[in-house]
C-alpha positions, 0 to 999 in steps of 0.5 A: 900366393907361391910360385908352383915353379918355385915350390920344392916337390912333395915326398912321402915319407914312411919310417920303420920303428925300432921294434917294427918289420915294416915301414909306415906312412908318417906324413910328407915333406917339400924337398929339392931332391931325395938326399934333402928329402931324407934329411928333412924326414929325419929332422920332422919325423924321428926327432926322439930317435924313434926310427931306424929306416926311412923311406922317402918317395916322390908324391908324384910317383904314387899311383893310388886307387880311387875310393870311388872304385872300392867295390869293383876293385876289391869285391872280386876277392870275396868268391875266393873262399880259399882265401878265408881261414874258415875254408880250411879244417884243422886236424884235432892233433894240431895244437898251435898254428 
């Protein structure tokens, strides 16, 4: 078994593709620091030159919601009808949105 004190921190990797405008999560790497994490991410997740930008974030710095709390977290949006496109009427003279 490995000693957790000797193990490098885990970093989450996000890649923006050549045709994309946003980064997407592609996986994780272990690295001693941010520079090494970017290099490991490049070598692991962009071997075919498909990326134009990498983000690496220490996994320990990510705060996530609990899937078990999804109802309480997301249900309040249900009563905001103005967020649904059916709330708005589109005038007949508008051809394209």
